[in-house]
N, C-alpha and C positions, 0 to 999 in steps of 0.2 A: 509525448509521442507514444506510439503503440509498440508492444513487444510480446512475443510468445512467452510461455512459462519457463522456458529454458534460458536462464541467465548464465549458468556455469559454463556452457560450451560456446558462448558467443565470442568469436575471436576479435570482434571490434571493440570489446569492453576490457578495461584493465581491472586486475584484481586476481586474487588466488582462490576465491570461492564464489559461489553464486551470489551471496549477499554483497560482497565487495563489488562484484560486477553490476549488481542492481544499483548500488551507489554511483558507480561510474556512469551508468545509463542516465541517472538523474543529473549528474554534473556535465554530461555531454549534450544534454537536450537543448535544442535551439530556443525553446521557450523558457529556459531558466531565466528568472527575472533579474538576477544580479550576479556578482562574481563570488559570492559567499559559497561555502561548502554545504552540500545537501546530502542527506541520507534517505534511502528508501524505507518507508514504513511497511516492511515486509518481514514476516516472521518465519523462522524455520525451527524454532525450539532449541537450537544449539548455538549457531553463530550470531543470531540476533533474536533476543528473547526479552520480552517486557517483564515477565515474572521475576527473573533473576537479574534483571537490568544489564544483561550482557549486550554490550554495544547498542543500547537502546537509544532511540531517536528523539524521544520526548523528554522534557524536563518536568519535575514535580511542580505543582502549584504555579503553572504558567499559562497565560492566556495566549492562544494562537489565533492568527488572522489569515484571511485569504490574501495572496500576494497581488492579485490583479485589481482588487478594489479596497483592500485594507479593512474589510468587514470582519468582525469577530466571529470565529467558529465556535470556540468553547474554551474552557479552562480545565487543565488536568488537576488531578488530586495528588496527594502526597506520594502515591505509588507510581507516579508519572504515566498515568493513563487517563483517558477521558471516561467519566462514569456513564457512558452512553447507554448502558443497559437500564439505568435508573432515571436518566435525564437526557432528553434530546439535546442536540447541539443548538446553540443560539441561532445559527445559520448553517446552511449546508457548506461543505468544503468547496464545492464548485456549483455555482448557480446557472451555469451555461449548459443546460440540458440540450443535447443534440436531437433533432427531430427523428422520429422513427425508431424502430427496434434495431438490435444488432444486425449487421449485414454480413453474411458469410462468416469469415474468420475474424472480422473486426468488431470489437465491442468498445467503442470510444467513451461511453458513459460509465464504464466499469474499470476497476483497478484490481490488480492482484493484491491480496493481503495475507492469506494463509491463516487468519485469525478465526478460531472456532469457538473459543470461550471468551465472551465479552467481559467477564469479571476480572480476568487477569491477562487477556490477549494471548493466551497460549494457543498452539496449534495441535490438532490431533495426530499430526505426522503422516496421515494418509492422503490428505488432499492439499499437497503443496508441490505438485509436479515433481515428485521424487526429490525433495529438497531443492526445488527450482533448478533441476538439472536435466529436464526432458521436455520436448515438445511433442512427444508421442501421444496420440489421441486416446490411448487406452488408460492414460493417467489424467487426473483432474486437479484443479487448484481452486481454493476458496477465493471468491471475489467480493468486492464491495461496490456500492453504487454512489457515484460522486455527487449527485444532486439531491440525495436524501439527507435529512437532518436527524433521522432516527438511527437505531442500531444498524440498519442496513448500510449506513455510511462507512462502517468499518468491517462488517461481515454480513453479507446477505444470507448467511447460513446455507449457501448453495454453492455449487461448484460448476466449473466449465472445463472443457477439455483443454489440455495444455498447449495445443497447437493454435488456440485462439490468440488474438492480439488484443491486449488490454493495456491500460496505462498503469502508472505507479503513483502513489502519494509520495512526494519528495519533500522532506522537512528540513528547513534551513537550520543549520547548527550554529551554536553561539561561538 
């Protein structure tokens, strides 16, 4: 499903902060493939951070697969990240590229990520929709491209205004 960059103020989601509400968004999604718990692969540098492993969503040395067709995406390294800067994914996270370019406020082939540094998945803190708490178009958020298998799959190193509607990567938890 699609959502603006403001998770913190969405009254339809449960949680005490933007990251917990993004997780809630993942778990409420009608497209959720099973009853397991999912977490959003969304960084803010504080509540969810790969470098310090704060509430991090990926496991070290683990191979991940697409849920809709069980095709391998890639394997994380000991620091619980994909080495995407140095090696492309085996396959894209989503192979179902939608036709055409983003339309208006909807960007269905893109996901919010907040990741600016692909060596450790940190955020620069300026392009994360004010810690995922605003849909004001004077703020921006880093996005990724779902059908890419290059580093663009986790960070296109570009941002979009926070009122745009993008998806999230939701990672099944053990």
